[in-house]
C-alpha positions, 0 to 999 in steps of 0.5 A, a space after each residue: 426132166 431135171 428131176 429125172 436127171 438128178 435122180 439118175 445122177 444120185 443113183 450112179 453116185 450111190 452105186 459108185 460109193 457102195 462099190 468103192 467100199 470093199 463089199 466082201 472080205 474073204 480069208 483063206 482057211 487052213 481047214 476044210 469047210 466043216 472044221 472052219 465052221 466048227 472053229 467059228 462056232 467055238 470062238 463065237 460061243 466063247 465070246 458070248 455071241 448068239 448063234 442063230 443058225 448054221 445052214 449047210 447049203 451043200 446038204 440042201 442042194 443034195 436034197 434036190 439032187 443037185 451038187 454044190 461044193 461044201 458051203 456053210 453059212 453061220 448066222 450070229 450076233 450080239 444084240 448089245 452091238 446090233 441094237 446100237 447099229 440099228 439105233 443109228 440106222 434102223 435099216 441095218 436090221 436087213 443085214 443083222 444078224 451078221 453072217 459068215 459064209 464058209 465055202 470051198 472053191 473049185 481048187 479045193 481051197 476053203 474060204 471064210 467070207 463076210 460083208 465088210 463093216 465099211 460096206 454095210 456102213 456105206 450101204 445103209 448110209 449110217 452116220 455117227 456110229 464109227 466106234 461101233 463099226 470099228 468094234 464090229 470090224 475088229 471082232 469079225 477080223 478076230 473071228 475069221 483069224 481064229 476060225 481059219 488059222 493053222 493053230 
């Protein structure tokens, strides 16, 4: 009985900890979804990042006779940084490479969303990689700004 109670308490505390870190960062874009994704791709290439895939979810929905507002997923990364994160906690590989979802809401506003590095750090209980997470946080913020800004 004691073991079940302790396990339950551990799970509740873990969920509360994960929820206390902002899981999703969403930035308004001054552009439509395709333009935002194109701008992201351009800045990623300029920074030497690897673009693993670009998934057009709306096109996929259309193939099965469904409708979906414009939604694109860009999967990207840098093995030099990703490897450091996985050396700290191998399970980080579940969330690498990084992803950005560019999507249109019901009002026609485009958004650039990604998992916050703080959330990923908490989710995987990573210890000792704070400088790497700070670098990732800065890079993601810069990529979002470059892709979404009016200029």
